[in-house]
C-alpha positions in Angstrom: -14.4 -48.8 1.3 -15.3 -48.0 -2.3 -12.6 -48.6 -4.8 -14.0 -46.0 -7.2 -12.6 -42.5 -6.3 -15.1 -40.9 -8.6 -17.9 -42.0 -6.3 -15.9 -41.8 -3.0 -13.1 -39.2 -3.0 -12.0 -40.6 0.5 -10.2 -43.3 -1.3 -6.5 -42.6 -1.0 -3.2 -44.1 -2.3 0.1 -44.6 -0.7 3.4 -43.7 -2.2 6.7 -45.0 -0.8 9.9 -43.2 -1.6 13.2 -44.2 -0.1 11.6 -46.1 2.6 9.1 -43.4 3.7 5.4 -43.7 3.1 3.1 -40.8 2.0 -0.7 -40.6 1.3 -2.2 -38.8 -1.6 -5.4 -38.3 -3.4 -5.0 -40.3 -6.7 -6.1 -38.8 -10.0 -6.3 -42.3 -11.5 -9.9 -43.5 -11.3 -11.5 -40.1 -11.1 -11.8 -40.3 -14.8 -11.2 -42.9 -17.5 -7.4 -43.0 -18.1 -7.8 -41.8 -21.7 -9.9 -38.7 -20.7 -7.4 -37.9 -17.8 -4.6 -37.9 -20.3 -6.4 -35.4 -22.4 -6.9 -32.9 -19.6 -4.4 -30.0 -19.5 -1.9 -30.5 -16.7 -3.0 -27.3 -14.8 -6.6 -28.7 -14.8 -5.4 -32.0 -13.4 -3.7 -30.1 -10.5 -7.0 -28.3 -9.8 -9.0 -31.6 -10.0 -6.8 -33.1 -7.3 -7.5 -30.0 -5.2 -11.3 -30.3 -5.5 -11.2 -34.0 -4.8 -9.2 -33.6 -1.7 -10.7 -30.4 -0.3 -14.2 -29.9 -1.8 -15.7 -33.4 -2.4 -19.3 -31.9 -2.5 -18.3 -30.1 -5.7 -16.4 -33.0 -7.2 -19.4 -34.5 -9.1 -20.0 -31.2 -11.2 -16.4 -30.8 -11.8 -15.9 -34.3 -13.0 -19.0 -34.1 -15.2 -17.6 -31.0 -16.8 -14.2 -32.7 -17.2 -15.9 -35.8 -18.9 -18.0 -33.9 -21.3 -15.4 -31.2 -22.3 -17.9 -28.4 -22.5 -20.3 -26.4 -20.3 -19.7 -24.4 -17.1 -19.3 -25.2 -13.5 -17.9 -23.7 -10.4 -14.4 -24.9 -9.4 -13.6 -24.1 -5.7 -9.9 -24.0 -5.1 -8.3 -24.1 -1.6 -4.7 -22.9 -1.8 -2.3 -24.4 0.7 -0.6 -21.0 1.2 -1.0 -17.3 0.5 1.6 -14.7 -0.4 1.4 -10.9 -0.1 3.7 -7.9 -0.7 3.7 -4.8 1.5 1.6 -2.4 -0.5 -1.2 -5.0 -0.8 -0.7 -6.6 2.6 -0.8 -3.4 4.6 -4.4 -2.4 3.5 -5.3 -6.1 3.9 -3.9 -6.1 7.4 -5.9 -2.9 8.1 -9.0 -4.6 6.9 -8.2 -7.6 9.0 -7.7 -5.5 12.1 -11.0 -3.6 11.3 -12.8 -7.0 10.9 -11.7 -8.0 14.4 -13.1 -4.7 15.7 -16.4 -5.3 13.8 -16.7 -8.8 15.2 -16.0 -7.6 18.8 -18.5 -4.7 18.4 -21.2 -7.1 17.3 -20.5 -9.5 20.2 -18.3 -12.0 18.7 -14.7 -13.2 19.6 -12.1 -11.3 17.5 -9.4 -13.8 18.4 -11.2 -16.4 16.2 -10.2 -14.5 13.1 -7.0 -16.2 12.2 -5.4 -17.4 9.0 -6.4 -20.9 8.0 -3.3 -21.4 5.9 0.3 -20.1 6.0 0.8 -16.5 4.8 4.1 -15.1 3.7 4.6 -11.3 3.4 7.5 -10.0 1.3 8.3 -6.4 2.0 9.6 -5.4 -1.5 7.4 -2.5 -2.9 8.3 0.4 -0.6 12.0 1.1 -1.2 12.6 4.0 -3.7 15.6 4.8 -6.0 16.5 8.1 -4.1 20.2 7.5 -4.2 22.1 6.2 -7.2 25.4 6.3 -8.9 27.6 5.5 -5.8 28.6 2.4 -3.8 26.5 2.9 -0.7 23.2 3.7 -2.6 21.6 0.4 -1.5 22.3 1.2 2.3 21.2 4.8 1.9 17.9 3.9 0.2 17.2 1.2 2.8 17.8 3.8 5.6 15.4 6.2 4.0 12.8 3.4 3.6 13.0 2.6 7.3 12.7 6.3 8.3 9.6 6.8 6.1 7.9 3.4 6.7 8.7 2.7 10.3 5.0 3.0 11.3 3.9 0.6 8.6 6.6 -1.9 9.5 5.5 -1.7 13.1 2.1 -2.6 11.9 3.5 -5.6 10.1 5.3 -6.7 13.3 2.0 -6.5 15.1 0.4 -8.8 12.7 3.4 -11.2 12.8 2.7 -11.4 16.6 -1.1 -11.6 16.4 -1.7 -13.7 13.4 -0.9 -17.5 13.4 1.2 -18.7 10.5 2.0 -15.2 9.3 5.7 -14.9 8.3 7.6 -12.0 7.1 10.5 -11.6 4.6 11.9 -8.2 5.8 12.8 -5.2 3.7 16.0 -5.4 1.7 15.8 -9.1 0.9 14.1 -9.6 -2.4 11.0 -9.4 -4.6 8.0 -11.6 -3.8 8.0 -13.7 -7.0 11.8 -14.3 -7.0 11.7 -15.2 -3.3 8.8 -17.5 -4.1 10.7 -19.3 -6.9 14.1 -19.5 -5.2 13.0 -20.4 -1.7 9.3 -20.7 -0.8 7.8 -22.8 -3.6 7.9 -26.6 -2.8 6.2 -27.8 -6.1 4.8 -30.6 -4.0 3.5 -29.8 -0.5 3.8 -32.2 2.5 1.2 -31.8 5.2 2.8 -33.4 8.3 -0.2 -32.9 10.6 -3.3 -34.9 10.0 -6.3 -35.2 12.3 -6.7 -38.9 11.7 -3.0 -39.7 12.1 -1.1 -41.9 9.6 1.5 -41.0 6.9 1.8 -37.4 5.8 -0.2 -36.1 2.9 1.3 -35.1 -0.4 -0.4 -32.8 -2.8 0.6 -30.2 -5.4 1.7 -26.8 -4.2 -1.3 -24.5 -5.1 -1.3 -20.8 -4.0 -2.7 -17.4 -4.7 -1.0 -14.1 -4.0 -2.1 -10.5 -4.0 0.1 -9.5 -7.0 -0.9 -9.9 -10.6 2.5 -11.3 -11.6 2.1 -14.4 -9.4 1.9 -16.7 -12.4 5.7 -16.4 -12.5 5.6 -19.5 -10.3 3.7 -21.4 -13.1 7.1 -21.8 -14.7 7.9 -24.4 -12.0 4.7 -26.4 -12.5 3.0 -24.7 -9.5 -0.5 -23.6 -10.1 -1.0 -20.1 -8.7 -2.5 -16.9 -9.8 -2.9 -13.3 -8.6 -6.0 -12.1 -6.6 -6.9 -8.8 -5.1 -6.3 -8.2 -1.4 -10.0 -8.7 -0.7 -10.1 -12.1 -2.2 -6.7 -12.9 -0.6 -8.1 -12.1 2.8 -11.0 -14.4 2.3 -8.6 -17.2 1.2 -6.5 -16.5 4.4 -9.7 -17.2 6.5 -10.3 -20.5 4.7 -12.8 -19.4 2.0 -12.4 -21.2 -1.3 -11.1 -19.2 -4.3 -13.9 -20.1 -6.7 -13.3 -19.8 -10.4 -15.1 -21.0 -13.5 -14.0 -24.3 -14.8 -10.9 -23.1 -16.8 -10.9 -22.6 -20.5 -7.4 -23.5 -21.5 -5.4 -22.2 -24.5 -2.5 -24.4 -25.5 0.6 -22.7 -27.0 2.3 -25.3 -29.2 6.0 -24.4 -29.5 8.3 -25.8 -32.2 11.9 -25.1 -33.0 14.2 -23.2 -30.7 15.4 -19.7 -30.1 18.1 -18.4 -32.3 21.5 -17.3 -31.0 21.3 -13.8 -29.6 17.5 -14.2 -28.8 16.6 -14.4 -25.2 13.9 -14.5 -22.5 12.8 -10.9 -22.9 12.3 -11.3 -26.7 10.2 -14.4 -26.2 8.1 -12.9 -23.4 7.3 -9.7 -25.4 6.5 -11.8 -28.5 4.1 -13.9 -26.6 2.6 -10.8 -24.8 1.8 -9.3 -28.3 0.5 -12.6 -29.6 -1.7 -13.6 -26.7 -3.1 -10.0 -26.1 -4.1 -10.0 -29.8 -5.6 -13.6 -29.4 -7.6 -12.6 -26.4 -7.0 -14.8 -23.3 -8.5 -12.8 -20.5 -9.8 -15.2 -17.8 -8.2 -18.1 -19.6 -5.5 -20.5 -18.6 -2.5 -20.8 -21.0 -0.5 -23.9 -21.1 2.7 -24.6 -23.1 3.1 -27.8 -25.1 5.0 -29.1 -28.2 8.7 -30.0 -28.7 9.8 -26.4 -28.4 8.6 -26.2 -24.8 11.3 -28.6 -23.7 14.0 -26.4 -25.3 13.2 -23.6 -23.0 15.2 -23.2 -19.8 13.5 -22.3 -16.5 14.4 -18.6 -16.9 12.7 -18.2 -20.2 9.6 -19.9 -18.8 9.6 -17.6 -15.8 9.7 -14.5 -17.9 6.9 -15.7 -20.1 4.8 -16.7 -17.0 5.5 -13.5 -15.2 4.0 -11.4 -18.0 0.6 -13.1 -17.7 -1.3 -10.0 -16.6 0.0 -8.1 -19.6 -1.9 -10.4 -21.8 -4.7 -11.0 -19.3 -4.3 -14.7 -18.6 -5.1 -16.2 -15.2 -2.5 -18.9 -15.2 0.4 -19.5 -17.7 1.5 -23.0 -17.0 4.6 -25.0 -17.9 4.1 -28.6 -16.6 6.8 -30.0 -14.3 9.6 -31.7 -16.2 13.3 -32.5 -15.9 14.2 -28.9 -16.4 12.1 -28.0 -13.3 13.9 -30.6 -11.3 17.2 -29.1 -12.5 16.1 -25.6 -11.3 15.2 -27.0 -7.8 18.7 -28.5 -7.6 20.3 -25.3 -8.8 18.5 -23.3 -6.1 19.7 -25.6 -3.4 16.5 -27.6 -2.5 17.1 -30.6 -0.5 17.9 -33.6 -2.8 15.5 -35.8 -0.9 12.7 -33.4 -1.5 13.5 -33.1 -5.2 13.3 -37.0 -5.6 10.0 -37.0 -3.7 8.6 -34.2 -6.0 9.6 -36.3 -9.0 8.2 -39.5 -7.7 4.8 -38.0 -6.7 4.2 -36.1 -9.9 5.2 -39.0 -12.0 2.8 -41.2 -10.0 0.0 -38.7 -10.6 0.6 -38.2 -14.3 1.6 -34.6 -13.6 5.2 -34.9 -15.1 5.5 -33.9 -18.7 7.7 -36.3 -20.7 8.4 -36.8 -24.3 6.4 -40.0 -24.5 3.3 -38.6 -23.0 0.4 -37.6 -25.4 -0.3 -33.9 -25.7 -3.4 -32.8 -23.8 -6.5 -31.6 -25.6 -7.0 -27.8 -25.3 -10.0 -25.5 -26.0 -7.8 -23.6 -28.5 -4.3 -23.9 -29.8 -1.8 -21.3 -30.9 1.3 -22.3 -32.7 4.6 -20.5 -32.5 7.9 -21.3 -34.1 10.5 -20.2 -31.6 13.0 -19.6 -34.5 10.8 -16.7 -35.6 11.3 -14.7 -32.4 13.5 -11.6 -32.9 15.2 -9.2 -30.6 12.4 -6.9 -29.2 11.4 -4.1 -27.0 7.9 -2.9 -26.0 6.5 0.5 -25.9 6.1 3.4 -25.5 3.0 2.8 -23.3 1.8 -0.8 -23.2 3.6 -4.0 -22.7 2.1 -5.7 -25.7 3.4 -2.9 -28.1 6.2 -5.1 -29.3 8.7 -3.6 -31.6 11.9 -4.7 -33.3 14.8 -2.6 -32.1 15.1 -0.8 -35.4 11.5 0.7 -35.1 12.0 2.2 -31.6 12.9 5.8 -32.9 9.9 5.7 -35.2 7.5 4.8 -32.4 8.9 7.7 -30.2 8.6 10.3 -33.0 5.0 9.1 -33.9 3.7 9.9 -30.4 5.6 12.9 -29.2 6.7 16.4 -30.2 10.0 15.8 -28.5 12.8 18.3 -29.4 16.4 19.1 -28.1 16.7 21.4 -25.2 19.3 24.2 -25.0 22.8 23.6 -23.6 22.5 22.3 -20.1 24.7 21.9 -17.0 25.8 18.5 -18.7 28.1 20.7 -20.9 26.5 19.5 -24.1 23.3 19.8 -26.0 20.6 17.4 -24.7 19.6 15.0 -27.5 16.0 14.5 -28.7 14.3 11.7 -26.8 16.7 11.8 -23.8 16.8 8.6 -21.7 16.1 9.8 -18.3 15.9 6.4 -16.6 17.7 3.2 -17.4 16.9 0.6 -14.8 17.8 -3.1 -14.5 14.8 -4.0 -12.4 12.0 -6.4 -11.6 11.6 -10.1 -10.9 10.8 -10.6 -14.5 14.4 -10.3 -15.7 16.7 -10.1 -12.6 15.6 -13.7 -11.8 17.5 -14.7 -15.0 21.2 -15.1 -14.4 21.8 -15.2 -18.2 20.3 -11.9 -18.8 22.0 -10.2 -15.8 25.4 -11.6 -16.6 24.9 -10.7 -20.3 24.3 -7.1 -19.2 27.3 -7.2 -16.9 29.6 -8.5 -19.6 28.4 -5.8 -22.0 29.1 -3.1 -19.3 32.6 -4.7 -18.8 33.4 -4.3 -22.5 32.0 -0.8 -22.4 34.4 0.2 -19.7 37.3 -1.2 -21.6 36.3 1.0 -24.5 36.0 4.0 -22.2 32.3 4.3 -22.3 29.9 5.0 -19.5 26.3 6.0 -19.0 25.4 9.6 -20.1 25.3 12.0 -17.2 21.6 12.8 -17.6 20.6 9.1 -17.3 19.5 7.8 -13.9 20.9 4.3 -13.8 20.1 1.6 -11.3 20.3 -2.1 -10.7 17.7 -3.4 -8.2 17.8 -7.3 -8.2 15.0 -9.4 -7.0 17.3 -11.5 -4.8 20.6 -11.1 -2.9 21.9 -14.1 -4.8 22.2 -11.8 -7.8 24.8 -9.8 -5.9 26.5 -13.0 -4.8 27.0 -14.4 -8.3 27.9 -11.0 -9.9 30.6 -10.6 -7.2 31.8 -14.2 -7.8 32.0 -13.5 -11.5 34.0 -10.3 -11.0 31.2 -8.3 -12.7 29.8 -6.0 -9.9 32.6 -3.5 -10.5 32.1 -3.1 -14.3 28.5 -2.6 -13.8 29.1 0.0 -11.2 31.8 1.7 -13.3 29.3 2.1 -16.1 26.7 3.6 -13.7 24.8 0.6 -12.6 25.4 0.3 -8.9 23.0 -1.8 -6.8 20.4 0.5 -5.3 18.3 -1.9 -3.4 16.6 -5.3 -3.5 13.0 -4.7 -4.3 10.7 -3.8 -7.2 11.7 -0.1 -7.2 11.6 1.4 -10.7 9.3 -1.4 -12.0 6.6 -0.5 -9.6 7.1 3.2 -10.1 9.5 3.8 -7.1 12.0 5.4 -9.5 12.5 8.5 -7.4 13.2 12.0 -8.9 15.1 12.4 -12.2 18.5 14.1 -12.5 17.7 17.6 -11.1 18.5 19.2 -14.5 16.1 16.9 -16.3 13.5 17.6 -13.6 13.8 21.3 -14.5 13.8 20.8 -18.2 10.7 18.6 -18.3 8.9 21.8 -17.0 10.8 24.7 -18.5 11.9 23.3 -21.8 9.0 20.8 -22.5 11.3 18.0 -23.3 10.0 14.5 -23.4 12.2 12.2 -21.4 12.0 8.4 -21.8 12.6 5.5 -19.5 14.0 2.2 -20.4 13.6 -0.7 -17.9 13.8 -4.4 -17.7 10.4 -4.4 -16.1 7.0 -5.8 -17.0 4.8 -2.6 -17.2 5.2 0.7 -18.9 1.9 2.6 -18.7 2.1 6.3 -19.1 3.4 8.0 -16.0 3.7 4.7 -14.1 7.5 4.6 -13.9 7.8 8.3 -13.2 5.2 11.0 -13.2 7.4 13.1 -15.5 8.0 10.3 -17.9 5.1 9.6 -20.3 7.0 7.1 -22.5 8.7 4.0 -21.4 10.2 1.0 -23.2 10.5 -2.5 -21.8 13.9 -4.1 -22.7 16.3 -6.7 -21.7 19.0 -5.9 -19.1 21.8 -5.7 -21.7 19.7 -3.2 -23.8 19.1 -1.2 -20.7 22.8 -0.8 -20.4 23.1 0.0 -24.1 20.5 2.7 -23.9 22.2 4.3 -20.9 25.4 4.4 -23.0 23.5 6.0 -26.0 21.5 8.5 -23.8 18.7 8.8 -26.4 15.9 6.6 -27.4 16.4 7.7 -30.9 19.9 6.0 -31.2 20.2 3.7 -34.2 22.3 0.9 -32.9 22.9 -0.6 -36.3 24.2 2.6 -37.9 25.4 4.9 -35.1 28.4 4.2 -32.8 28.0 4.5 -29.1 31.3 6.3 -28.8 35.0 6.1 -29.6 37.4 3.6 -28.1 40.9 4.3 -26.7 42.4 3.6 -30.2 40.1 6.1 -32.0 37.9 3.6 -33.6 34.1 3.8 -33.4 32.5 1.5 -30.9 29.1 -0.1 -31.9 26.7 -2.2 -29.9 27.7 -5.3 -31.8 31.3 -4.8 -30.6 30.1 -4.9 -27.0 27.5 -7.7 -27.2 28.8 -11.0 -25.6 28.2 -14.3 -27.3 25.7 -16.8 -25.9 28.6 -19.2 -25.2 30.5 -16.6 -23.3 27.5 -15.8 -21.1 26.7 -19.5 -20.5 30.3 -20.2 -19.5 30.3 -17.3 -16.9 26.9 -18.3 -15.5 28.0 -21.9 -15.1 31.2 -20.9 -13.3 29.5 -18.3 -11.0 26.0 -19.4 -10.1 26.0 -22.3 -7.6 23.5 -24.0 -5.3 25.3 -23.0 -2.1 24.5 -19.4 -2.8 20.8 -20.1 -2.9 21.1 -22.2 0.3 22.9 -19.4 2.1 20.2 -16.9 1.0 17.4 -19.2 2.2 18.9 -19.3 5.6 19.0 -15.5 5.9 15.7 -15.0 4.3 13.8 -13.8 7.4 16.7 -12.2 9.3 16.4 -8.6 8.4 18.7 -5.7 9.2 19.4 -4.1 12.5 17.0 -1.4 11.7 14.2 -4.0 11.2 15.0 -5.6 14.7 14.9 -2.1 16.3 11.2 -1.5 15.3 9.0 -1.8 18.2 5.4 -3.2 17.6 2.3 -3.3 19.8 0.7 -6.4 21.2 -2.9 -7.5 21.5 -5.6 -9.2 19.4 -7.1 -5.8 18.5 -5.0 -3.1 16.9 -4.9 0.3 18.6 -5.7 2.9 15.9 -4.0 6.3 16.1 -6.3 9.2 15.1 -3.1 11.1 14.2 -1.6 8.5 11.8 -1.0 9.5 8.2 -0.4 5.9 7.3 -2.8 3.5 9.0 -6.5 4.5 9.7 -9.4 2.3 10.4 -11.2 1.6 7.0 -14.5 3.4 6.7 -16.0 0.5 4.7 -15.7 -1.8 7.8 -17.5 0.5 10.4 -21.1 0.5 11.4 -21.8 -3.0 9.9 -24.9 -5.0 10.8 -25.1 -8.6 11.5 -27.5 -9.1 8.5 -27.0 -8.2 4.8 -29.3 -5.7 3.1 -32.6 -7.1 2.1 -32.0 -6.5 -1.5 -29.3 -5.3 -4.0 -30.1 -1.8 -5.1 -28.7 1.1 -7.0 -30.6 4.3 -6.5 -31.0 7.6 -8.3 -27.8 6.8 -10.1 -25.8 9.4 -12.0 -22.8 8.8 -14.3 -19.7 10.4 -12.8 -17.3 9.8 -15.6 -17.1 8.3 -19.1 -13.7 6.9 -19.9 -12.0 5.3 -22.9 -10.2 2.0 -23.5 -7.4 0.4 -21.4 -8.0 2.4 -18.2 -5.7 0.6 -15.9 -5.5 0.3 -12.1 -2.6 2.9 -12.3 -5.2 5.3 -13.8 -7.8 4.6 -11.1 -5.5 4.3 -8.1 -1.9 5.5 -8.7 1.1 3.9 -7.0 3.8 6.5 -7.8 5.1 9.4 -5.9 2.6 11.8 -4.3 3.1 15.2 -5.7 3.4 18.1 -3.2 0.8 20.1 -5.0 -1.7 17.3 -5.3 -4.8 17.0 -3.0 -3.1 14.1 -1.2 0.1 16.0 -0.9 -1.7 19.1 0.6 -3.6 16.9 3.0 -0.4 15.3 4.3 1.4 18.6 4.5 -1.5 20.0 6.6 -0.7 17.3 9.0 2.9 18.1 9.3 4.4 15.6 6.8 7.6 17.0 5.3 7.7 17.3 1.4 10.6 14.8 1.3 8.4 12.3 3.2 5.3 12.4 1.3 6.3 8.9 0.0 4.3 6.9 -2.7 0.6 6.4 -3.0 1.4 2.7 -2.7 2.8 3.1 0.8 -0.3 5.0 2.0 -2.9 2.6 1.0 -4.0 2.0 4.5 -5.0 5.7 4.7 -8.3 6.2 2.9 -8.0 9.9 3.1 -4.9 10.0 1.0 -6.2 7.3 -1.4 -9.5 8.9 -2.1 -7.7 12.2 -2.9 -5.4 10.1 -5.4 -8.2 8.4 -7.2 -8.3 9.0 -11.0 -5.6 11.7 -10.7 -3.4 10.1 -13.3 -2.6 12.7 -16.1 -3.9 10.3 -18.8 -7.4 10.1 -17.3 -9.9 12.0 -19.5 -13.6 12.3 -18.6 -15.5 12.4 -21.9 -18.4 14.0 -20.2 -16.4 17.2 -20.0 -16.3 19.7 -22.9 -13.3 19.4 -25.2 -12.1 22.8 -24.3 -11.9 21.7 -20.6 -8.2 21.0 -20.6 -7.7 19.7 -17.0 -4.9 17.3 -16.0 -6.2 14.1 -14.3 -9.8 13.1 -13.5 -12.4 15.8 -13.1 -16.2 15.7 -13.1 -19.2 18.0 -13.0 -20.8 18.5 -9.5 -24.3 17.2 -8.9 -25.9 20.5 -9.6 -23.7 21.0 -12.8 -22.5 24.3 -11.4 -18.8 23.5 -11.4 -16.1 21.0 -12.5 -14.0 19.7 -9.7 -11.5 16.9 -9.0 -13.2 13.6 -8.9 -13.1 13.0 -5.1 -14.6 16.5 -4.6 -17.3 16.2 -7.3 -18.3 12.7 -6.1 -19.0 14.0 -2.6 -21.6 16.4 -4.0 -23.5 13.5 -5.5 -23.4 11.5 -2.3 -24.7 14.6 -0.5 -27.6 14.8 -3.0 -28.5 11.2 -2.4 -27.3 9.8 -5.7 -25.4 6.5 -6.3 -22.7 6.8 -9.0 -21.7 4.9 -12.2 -18.6 4.9 -14.2 -18.8 4.1 -17.9 -15.7 2.8 -19.8 -14.4 1.0 -22.9 -12.4 -2.1 -23.3 -10.0 -3.7 -20.8 -11.2 -1.7 -17.8 -8.9 -2.4 -14.8 -5.9 -3.8 -16.7 -2.7 -3.9 -14.8 -1.9 -4.5 -11.1 -4.1 -6.5 -8.7 -4.4 -3.5 -6.3 -7.8 -3.7 -4.6 -7.6 0.0 -3.9 -8.7 0.6 -7.5 -12.0 -1.0 -6.5 -12.0 0.4 -2.9 -11.6 4.0 -4.2 -14.5 3.7 -6.5 -16.7 2.2 -3.9 -15.8 4.9 -1.3 -16.5 7.6 -3.9 -20.0 6.2 -4.2 -19.7 4.2 -7.3 -22.2 1.3 -7.2 -21.7 0.1 -10.8 -19.1 0.2 -13.5 -20.4 -0.4 -17.1 -17.5 -1.4 -19.5 -17.1 -3.2 -22.8 -14.8 -5.6 -20.9 -13.0 -6.0 -17.6 -9.6 -7.5 -16.7 -10.1 -10.4 -14.5 -8.7 -9.3 -11.1 -10.2 -5.9 -11.2 -13.6 -7.4 -12.0 -13.3 -9.7 -9.0 -12.2 -6.7 -6.8 -15.2 -4.7 -7.8 -17.4 -7.6 -6.7 -15.4 -7.8 -3.6 -16.4 -4.2 -2.8 -20.1 -4.8 -3.6 -19.8 -2.9 -7.0 -21.5 -4.2 -10.1 -19.2 -5.1 -13.0 -21.7 -4.6 -15.9 -20.8 -5.2 -19.5 -22.3 -3.9 -22.7 -23.7 -6.6 -24.9 -21.4 -8.0 -27.6 -21.0 -5.4 -30.3 -22.3 -2.4 -28.2 -19.9 0.2 -27.1 -19.7 3.1 -24.6 -19.3 5.6 -27.5 -22.5 4.4 -29.1 -24.5 6.1 -26.3 -24.4 9.8 -26.0 -24.1 10.0 -22.1 -24.3 13.6 -20.9 -24.1 13.2 -17.1 -27.6 14.6 -16.7 -29.3 11.2 -17.0 -30.7 9.3 -14.1 -30.0 5.6 -14.3 -32.2 2.7 -13.1 -31.3 -0.9 -13.4 -33.9 -3.7 -13.9 -32.8 -7.3 -13.4 -30.9 -7.1 -10.1 -33.5 -8.8 -8.0 -33.2 -12.3 -9.4 -29.5 -12.8 -10.0 -28.1 -16.2 -10.4 -24.8 -17.8 -11.4 -24.1 -17.3 -15.1 -24.9 -14.4 -17.5 -27.7 -12.2 -16.0 -29.4 -9.8 -18.4 -29.8 -6.3 -16.9 -31.7 -3.4 -18.5 -30.4 0.1 -17.9 -33.0 2.8 -18.3 -31.8 6.4 -18.8 -34.2 9.2 -17.9 -33.0 12.5 -19.5 -34.3 15.9 -19.1 -36.4 16.9 -22.0 -35.8 13.5 -23.8 -37.6 10.2 -24.1 -36.6 7.3 -21.9 -33.9 5.2 -23.4 -32.8 1.7 -22.6 -29.4 -0.1 -22.9 -29.1 -3.9 -22.7 -26.3 -4.9 -20.3 -25.1 -8.3 -18.8 -23.7 -9.2 -15.4 -21.6 -12.3 -15.4 -21.4 -14.2 -12.0 -19.0 -17.0 -11.9 -20.2 -18.6 -8.7 -22.6 -18.6 -5.8 -19.8 -17.1 -3.8 -19.7 -14.0 -6.0 -23.5 -13.6 -5.7 -23.2 -13.8 -2.0 -20.5 -11.2 -1.9 -22.6 -8.8 -3.9 -25.6 -9.3 -1.7 -23.5 -8.7 1.5 -22.0 -5.5 0.1 -18.6 -7.1 -0.4 -16.3 -9.9 0.6 -15.3 -8.5 4.0 -18.8 -7.8 5.4 -19.6 -11.4 4.2 -16.6 -12.8 6.1 -17.3 -10.7 9.1 -21.0 -11.9 9.4 -19.8 -15.5 9.1 -17.3 -14.9 11.9 -19.9 -13.4 14.2 -22.3 -16.3 13.5 -19.5 -18.8 14.2 -18.6 -17.2 17.5 
């Protein structure tokens, strides 16, 4: 046997820990020791994965690692997949339809099974319908089961029909917090080996169908978000192929000042890295300041990865990680095994190890970070607290309303929603306890949330309730207005429910501009609530403070929050707990046994969950009357062979859009309005107004989703005349005779035999990983999107649906071309595509005008992406492979 793993990756090493032997793929020997030490830690983890799982690709990857420059494909085989319910349900519908297609083409549908373990956390469906009373959490969960019983029965069918498919039921927690607290092992142990022998050890590597998956990078676990399409392919054993990572090092020095916390750091880095430009990049933290950050600060920073566009935001494993594993009740023997393996592999960061060499380095002195919020419409719009009123006034014509049922004059910039929500910050005991202590002091001073503020606390784990109860802080939070309303994403994902009834009326009748303040990770216009255009991201204690103030214009330095029992003015500084006070309460109240208990009940579910009946069988029985789950049209009528060539025919531009068009704009996730096209379609089929539910819960019904595409109020089609003041996406019909909602207009082009094109500016597809943003465009007939730049996951999802993600050349912009919608597009250069940057020439034929050309580029990162495009998407590709195999 060769002793050089670089020429023979079958060479393995043996690690003995506490009398037990384990095999592993050694990194030592793949590269010279000095070069291996220069590689970023995240790249070392991926190198191990390639050497162990894709030896045929190892030579190219090692050559790239040695040289430090150039490009190559890096195939990654995750050892597990994670999904949440609003990405999983359409993925399961696709999976069921794939089985149908395989059977219809003569294959064995039972062969379609997950190749790796899959965990589904049901966390995105529950809505803040009830709030402000002790049983709000139970009431919201009962509403959730009533509305979503059909969806959950479908989940149970999958649990019975798919091997290795496991469910974390509703009312348990949020996917990323569950991942950190329970599911992540940091080092994975494979017990079963075809050749026998000691079990294998390797780093825990995963992908998940949520863009905030990099939260797990805080524990030294390499993982990132993918769309549901790519996630399905990975479930079936396909590699997740990425370009060899370009890694930006963030060198931290100093330490955070007293009173500055995880939210402030996360928002500061979001602003810094979005300005730097790290889309498609890995980010890795280094420098002496990194060691001063606790696991919770690391988690908040990593969670925000999609807000600055990075693929992976990595904190290498160190002693702080081990401390977190112990805090969360992991088995002590496993923690020692993790430490021994990562030390042996050179994957543990210690003070005496040299700093890796990065493609670029950004320096940040932690002492310069200041208390911050972000808003009013993007997560990277960081503001010091003092500038929040100015930011609101500069973007709104807000004004006080008349006297209301509240018995007082509603202030300008009323806070309509104040929500302690999301895994980003409820995973952090320091922030949650800090908010609770502030609430405790507020109650002593006789203060509570203003009556027009919809307050809510939706933790990402039931452990949060346990330690708040242990600390005696549940009651003060509730008395201030912050009752627990559920265990799920809730307000952060847009499931905020209706505003206070009076505010609902005033937003229409008095034209007020209500504001949301939330401890979430996204604040795009209309995302939190369709009636709320402006939202601010803030730490949990600041959420409480704004609920007490009642207005986003409150000056916390100058203006009191109220008057105490002794008649003195009460300011925010009087309520704010010290860091030492918070740390003491956390140390006394947060214990490992709480996490162990939570882990044992993780998959139990409530009585309502157990009462749901589910069908059996390899193939799912579709109901033609279902308003939730319908067989996907993009997986019917498939052939066993791909088209003979990639073509876009008689193309017309449907819409020209601006910068920062997010997946929320393309495919909304919030409440389905009764007067919307989707709402009317559901009402025509007997769905009660109260049960229209969210777009996110109806993603397995293409009829609803197509009617919701581009309906966000912020969507503006620049092809329409300026005087055409229509809310949401509209477009000319093919014959130019009318302007209709996008889904109706698109149908006229399809009927006339035209493919469609969307043109946009920078950062097209920013935001969530939802593959329906790509599916909607594909089903509308869009065959190409031309943009100045794409966010990574949406670009991948477009390819996954067979849609071409074309970019203008550097320096060129959408606004430089006077598109009218009357042009016919042809694309030259699609016949000979290859991996890399492909030049594509767009020819425009306009009535009564000379032919014009625009130089575009199509970047393909792998042969896999090229295959997906030629097959018309990931799923047709996977289906044809399954038919061939059976």
